[in-house]
C-alpha distance (Angstrom), angle and dihedral (degrees) to the residues before:
residue distance angle dihedral
M1 . . .
K2 3.86 . .
S3 3.86 114.5 .
Q4 3.81 119.1 -123.7
K5 3.72 108.6 -117.9
N6 3.77 95.3 -172.1
I7 3.87 92.2 56.4
G8 3.79 128.5 74.9
A9 3.79 121.7 -166.6
V10 3.88 127.5 -141.2
V11 3.69 119.8 -163.5
I12 3.80 123.9 -170.9
G13 3.84 125.0 -166.7
R14 3.74 150.0 151.3
N15 3.76 120.9 -160.0
E16 3.83 94.2 -26.5
G17 3.79 95.2 150.8
D18 3.79 115.2 -172.9
R19 3.76 88.2 -3.5
L20 3.94 88.8 70.0
I21 3.84 89.9 47.9
N22 3.78 90.5 54.0
C23 3.84 90.5 45.7
L24 3.88 95.3 53.6
T25 3.85 91.7 41.5
S26 3.74 90.0 56.6
L27 3.78 89.4 54.0
K28 3.69 101.3 37.7
D29 3.77 99.3 87.4
Q30 3.94 95.2 34.2
V31 3.75 100.3 58.7
D32 3.90 135.8 30.7
L33 3.82 94.7 -146.5
I34 3.83 122.6 52.3
V35 3.86 119.1 168.1
Y36 3.86 116.3 -168.7
V37 3.72 118.5 -159.2
D38 3.82 114.7 -160.5
S39 3.84 122.3 -158.9
G40 3.76 100.8 -154.5
S41 3.82 99.9 -60.7
A42 3.86 116.0 -170.0
D43 3.89 91.6 -159.4
D44 3.82 130.3 69.6
S45 4.00 93.3 -80.8
V46 3.86 92.7 122.9
E47 3.81 95.0 44.8
N48 3.80 92.1 46.7
A49 3.86 91.9 47.7
K50 3.84 91.3 50.8
R51 3.78 91.1 48.5
L52 3.94 89.9 52.9
G53 3.79 90.4 51.7
A54 3.79 101.7 -102.0
D55 3.81 121.9 149.1
C56 3.79 100.4 -124.5
V57 3.80 128.3 -143.9
L58 3.85 119.0 -170.8
L59 3.78 116.2 -157.1
D60 3.81 118.8 -132.5
P61 3.83 104.1 -105.6
K62 3.89 90.3 -146.8
I63 3.77 89.1 74.4
P64 3.91 118.4 63.8
F65 3.76 113.6 -95.8
T66 3.80 117.8 -123.9
A67 3.79 130.6 159.5
A68 3.92 89.8 -119.3
R69 3.78 90.5 57.0
A70 3.82 90.7 46.2
R71 3.83 93.4 50.8
N72 3.80 90.1 47.7
A73 3.73 91.3 52.9
G74 3.77 92.0 51.0
F75 3.82 93.2 49.5
E76 3.77 90.1 51.9
R77 3.74 91.3 53.4
V78 3.78 91.0 49.8
M79 3.85 89.9 50.4
D80 3.76 91.2 52.6
R81 3.67 90.3 70.3
P82 3.86 115.6 101.8
D83 3.80 93.1 -118.0
P84 3.74 106.2 22.6
P85 3.85 120.0 -166.9
E86 3.79 119.6 -107.6
L87 3.77 93.2 -136.3
I88 3.98 124.7 58.8
Q89 3.72 122.2 -168.6
F90 3.81 111.2 -153.7
L91 3.73 118.2 -157.6
D92 3.75 134.5 173.8
G93 3.78 119.0 -124.4
D94 3.81 93.2 -118.5
C95 3.76 92.4 58.9
R96 3.76 135.9 73.9
L97 3.75 125.7 -148.3
E98 3.77 121.2 -115.6
A99 3.85 112.5 -117.1
G100 3.93 109.8 -110.1
Y101 3.72 95.2 19.8
L102 3.80 100.9 106.7
P103 3.95 98.5 61.3
L104 3.82 88.8 47.6
A105 3.85 91.7 52.6
A106 3.91 93.2 41.0
A107 3.85 89.8 52.8
E108 3.76 92.0 52.8
F109 3.87 90.3 63.0
E110 3.86 87.2 63.4
T111 3.72 92.2 64.0
N112 3.75 97.0 62.9
D113 3.83 131.4 22.7
T114 3.87 90.7 -154.2
L115 3.73 94.9 57.1
A116 3.77 110.9 110.4
V117 3.75 106.7 164.7
V118 3.78 131.0 38.3
T119 3.84 124.9 -175.0
G120 3.70 141.2 161.9
W121 3.78 139.5 -162.8
R122 3.79 120.4 -49.7
A123 3.94 119.0 -157.4
E124 3.67 133.5 -173.0
I125 3.80 118.4 -107.9
Y126 3.81 95.2 -144.2
P127 3.90 103.6 22.5
K128 3.84 92.6 158.5
A129 3.77 94.8 52.4
S130 3.76 90.2 88.7
V131 3.78 141.0 -13.7
Y132 3.71 89.1 -107.7
N133 3.84 92.4 58.6
D134 3.82 86.8 45.8
M135 3.71 91.5 55.7
C136 3.64 91.5 51.0
D137 3.76 92.3 51.5
H138 3.79 89.3 54.1
E139 3.80 91.9 46.8
W140 3.81 95.4 52.3
H141 3.87 94.5 57.5
G142 3.80 97.0 87.2
P143 3.85 129.6 172.4
V144 3.81 119.3 -79.0
G145 3.74 131.3 -122.9
D146 3.77 126.6 38.1
I147 3.83 109.3 -1.8
L148 3.70 144.5 -178.2
A149 3.74 100.7 -124.8
C150 3.78 143.9 -19.0
G151 3.79 141.0 -160.4
G152 3.73 125.5 -90.4
D153 3.72 98.0 -83.6
M154 3.81 98.2 88.6
M155 3.80 145.1 128.1
V156 3.80 112.1 -123.0
R157 3.83 131.9 -167.9
S158 3.86 101.9 -122.1
S159 3.89 92.1 -139.8
A160 3.62 91.9 56.7
F161 3.82 92.3 46.6
K162 3.75 88.1 54.9
E163 3.76 94.0 48.0
V164 3.69 94.9 56.8
G165 3.75 96.9 40.0
G166 3.75 98.4 -111.3
F167 3.80 123.7 -98.5
N168 3.85 120.9 -20.8
P169 3.81 101.6 -109.5
T170 3.82 93.0 -154.3
V171 3.79 95.4 62.2
I172 3.72 107.6 95.6
A173 3.79 101.1 -173.6
A174 3.82 134.1 23.8
E175 3.88 86.3 18.7
D176 3.86 86.9 144.6
D177 3.94 89.5 59.3
E178 3.84 89.8 48.4
F179 3.75 90.4 50.6
C180 3.66 94.7 47.3
T181 3.78 93.5 46.9
R182 3.86 91.1 57.2
M183 3.74 88.9 46.0
R184 3.79 91.4 55.2
K185 3.84 91.4 44.6
A186 3.74 88.0 55.2
G187 3.62 91.6 57.5
W188 3.76 100.1 -100.6
T189 3.84 127.9 134.1
L190 3.85 131.3 -127.9
R191 3.67 125.9 -157.3
R192 3.79 139.2 -173.4
L193 3.84 116.7 -155.0
P194 3.88 117.7 -146.7
V195 3.73 91.7 -119.0
S196 3.87 136.0 99.1
M197 3.77 110.0 -92.6
S198 3.83 107.5 166.7
H199 3.74 147.0 -1.3
H200 3.81 117.9 -133.2
D201 3.77 133.7 -157.4
A202 3.67 110.0 -150.3
N203 3.74 92.5 169.3
M204 3.78 90.9 -166.5
M205 3.88 106.2 158.5
R206 3.86 101.6 149.0
F207 3.74 134.5 62.6
S208 3.78 89.4 -127.9
Q209 3.80 91.3 61.0
W210 3.70 91.8 52.1
W211 3.83 92.4 46.8
S212 3.83 90.8 52.8
R213 3.80 90.3 49.1
A214 3.80 90.2 50.5
V215 3.91 90.4 49.6
R216 3.82 89.5 53.3
T217 3.84 89.4 48.4
G218 3.83 88.7 55.9
H219 3.75 92.1 49.1
G220 3.66 89.1 52.3
F221 3.72 93.7 50.8
E222 3.80 91.4 57.2
Q223 3.74 98.4 40.8
V224 3.73 97.4 48.5
H225 3.81 91.9 41.1
D226 3.90 86.6 55.6
L227 3.83 88.5 56.4
H228 3.77 93.8 41.2
P229 3.66 115.1 23.8
D230 3.80 91.9 -174.0
Y231 3.88 92.2 61.2
F232 3.95 130.2 79.3
Q233 3.95 88.4 13.7
K234 3.76 93.0 140.1
E235 3.66 96.7 41.2
R236 3.83 93.2 49.3
K237 3.87 91.5 48.6
R238 3.91 90.8 53.1
M239 3.84 89.6 44.8
W240 3.85 98.2 49.6
F241 3.84 95.6 39.4
Y242 3.90 97.7 45.5
G243 3.82 97.9 30.6
A244 3.79 101.1 41.1
V245 3.81 119.6 5.3
L246 3.85 97.6 46.0
P247 3.86 94.6 44.4
V248 3.96 88.3 51.4
F249 3.89 89.2 52.5
G250 3.74 89.3 46.8
I251 3.69 93.2 54.9
I252 3.77 91.1 47.7
G253 3.85 88.4 50.1
A254 3.75 94.0 48.3
L255 3.94 90.7 49.0
F256 3.70 101.8 40.1
F257 3.86 115.6 4.2
W258 3.77 120.3 23.1
P259 3.81 98.3 -168.1
L260 3.86 84.0 67.2
L261 3.83 91.0 56.3
I262 3.80 88.8 51.1
V263 3.86 89.8 55.2
V264 3.76 92.9 47.5
L265 3.87 91.9 47.6
A266 3.90 88.2 50.2
I267 3.73 92.7 52.0
F268 3.78 91.1 50.6
A269 3.71 90.6 49.3
L270 3.78 92.3 49.3
S271 3.68 91.4 49.9
Y272 3.74 91.9 53.4
L273 3.73 92.5 48.7
R274 3.76 91.2 49.7
T275 3.77 93.0 51.6
V276 3.82 91.6 49.3
R277 3.90 89.2 48.8
G278 3.86 87.8 52.3
L279 3.79 93.0 51.4
R280 3.84 90.0 46.0
Q281 3.75 89.9 54.6
T282 3.86 88.9 59.1
G283 3.78 89.8 61.7
M284 3.95 95.2 -99.6
P285 3.87 114.5 148.9
R286 3.76 118.3 -103.3
L287 3.83 97.9 -109.5
R288 3.75 94.2 42.0
A289 3.88 88.7 49.5
A290 3.76 89.4 51.2
H291 3.81 93.6 52.4
H292 3.77 93.1 45.9
G293 3.78 92.2 47.2
F294 3.67 91.6 54.6
Y295 3.78 95.7 54.7
L296 3.72 92.9 41.3
F297 3.81 88.1 53.3
L298 3.76 91.5 46.3
S299 3.84 92.7 46.9
K300 3.77 95.0 77.6
F301 3.84 90.6 72.6
P302 3.85 97.3 57.6
N303 3.82 85.9 38.3
I304 3.81 87.6 62.2
V305 3.83 91.1 47.7
G306 3.89 86.3 55.9
A307 3.80 95.3 44.5
T308 3.83 91.4 50.9
T309 3.66 92.4 44.5
Y310 3.93 87.1 58.2
H311 3.72 93.2 49.5
R312 3.74 90.7 48.4
R313 3.67 92.4 50.3
K314 3.75 93.0 46.3
R315 3.89 93.9 49.5
K316 3.75 91.7 50.8
G317 3.86 93.6 45.1
A318 3.84 88.5 -120.9
E319 3.81 124.3 159.1
M320 3.87 117.7 -95.8
E321 3.79 100.0 -116.4
I322 3.93 120.8 -170.3
I323 3.69 119.9 -99.6
E324 3.74 109.1 -139.0
Y325 3.80 126.8 -156.2
K326 3.76 101.2 179.5
């Protein structure tokens, strides 16, 4: 396949092992320039990246690692080139790019001068390996057309990236939402194409991994909402109501007034049934919807843990360190 000379690729990773090899291999024949940014890997990631021809950037471990910081560092390395490309494809190290996607995404930029970000559909490599992987697979399949935000696998117009100052390196989760929000506020457009873009390996096989990821999500809700009060409003209302307010009333009911406990349990049950019904309306099979609905219901509790972690860090003036789940 002919490589795209007007596109540079930035890959970020930390201890991704064979996943990184697969990621870089998927890019090797599609672009002439690949920058790999490593966040303190203890495995052979850097050596493997160099062997596959990537220009490697090693982040200083004295500064907290974040995906946002890594992507910024990769972009800066690309821009250091004498004739840097106008389009940058960002890709996480646990993903591999779909063959033929890059020219489709690049061509889309020619249709609109205000278009800053183009993305596509991401899918899990092993969706049936666990219910957690399966939930990710469903999550990645977002709506097409002009969108509010997207995940970290995205093609970005470099001039737009510079205009908004890149990613916020202090945001440890939902940094892509925060970046996209600033893009839109600056007058730029974001678009998702109805084509396969990348394949992701969540590799979530344990409940503890899912829980940590949900904690990180709650942290992201609060931190990004602090920066953009108009964003994550619905998500935060659900999180605080079902993850904090109702449990408090449930405890009060259990201790002092049992009819209140019955009401709280009924509200929880109704919420779960509504979630399952919504998933069924998307065409999801009944049993799969029941499994997904259970974890979506349960996620409000680790979300609250993440949210309170953010506020505790903010109050103490502590650094926003990443929350890893694998």
